[in-house]
C-alpha positions in Angstrom: -3.9 -4.5 1.7 -3.2 -3.9 5.0 -0.1 -3.0 4.8 -0.6 0.3 2.8 1.7 -0.4 0.0 -1.5 0.1 -2.6 -1.8 4.2 -1.4 -1.5 6.8 -4.3 1.1 9.7 -2.6 -0.7 12.4 -3.9 2.4 15.4 -4.6 1.5 18.6 -5.4 4.9 19.9 -5.8 7.3 20.0 -9.1 10.5 18.2 -7.5 12.7 19.6 -9.7 12.3 23.4 -8.5 14.9 23.9 -6.6 12.4 25.3 -3.6 12.1 21.3 -2.9 15.0 20.0 -4.3 15.6 18.1 -0.7 12.4 16.2 -0.6 12.5 12.9 -2.1 9.3 12.2 -4.0 7.8 9.6 -1.5 8.5 10.6 1.8 7.1 11.8 5.4 6.8 15.6 5.2 5.5 17.3 1.9 4.3 20.4 1.4 0.5 21.1 2.0 -1.8 20.3 -0.4 -2.8 24.0 -1.1 -0.5 25.5 -3.6 -1.1 29.0 -1.4 0.2 27.6 1.8 3.9 27.0 2.2 3.9 24.8 5.5 6.0 21.3 5.5 3.3 18.6 7.0 3.8 15.1 8.1 -0.3 14.9 8.9 -2.3 13.5 5.5 -5.5 11.9 5.3 -6.2 8.9 2.7 -9.3 9.1 1.2 -11.2 6.8 -1.5 -11.1 7.5 -5.0 -13.2 5.3 -7.8 -12.0 2.1 -5.3 -8.2 3.6 -5.2 -6.8 4.5 -2.1 -5.3 8.3 -1.7 -3.2 9.9 0.3 -2.9 13.6 0.5 -0.8 16.0 3.1 -2.5 18.7 4.3 -1.6 20.9 7.2 -3.6 21.2 10.0 -4.6 25.2 9.6 -5.9 24.0 6.0 -7.6 21.1 6.8 -9.3 22.8 9.3 -10.1 26.2 7.0 -11.0 24.5 3.8 -12.8 21.6 4.7 -16.0 22.0 2.8 -13.9 22.8 0.0 -11.4 20.0 0.4 -13.7 16.9 -1.5 -14.6 18.9 -5.0 -11.0 20.3 -5.2 -9.7 17.3 -4.1 -11.3 15.3 -6.7 -10.7 17.5 -9.2 -6.9 17.1 -8.5 -7.4 13.6 -9.2 -9.0 13.6 -12.4 -6.5 15.9 -13.7 -2.6 14.4 -12.7 -3.9 11.2 -11.6 -6.0 9.6 -14.3 -3.5 6.9 -15.0 -4.6 4.7 -11.7 -8.2 4.3 -12.5 -8.3 4.4 -16.5 
């Protein structure tokens, strides 16, 4: 597990939208997790949820601004869109 191949990257954008058509679904730069933020970032954090590692792209400004809110909104997002990974 040290090679990071078991990390699931969270994508909060629709890859079919013209705004993001040049972004690979798996890549180094992604839109910030927060929908109201239009920043493209390479900053991310890795977190565990139900014994699975997830990677979340979030810009530095939003990470500071939403620090207390991040955990609950993130867990809700994972519950809604990534349930297939943990059953």
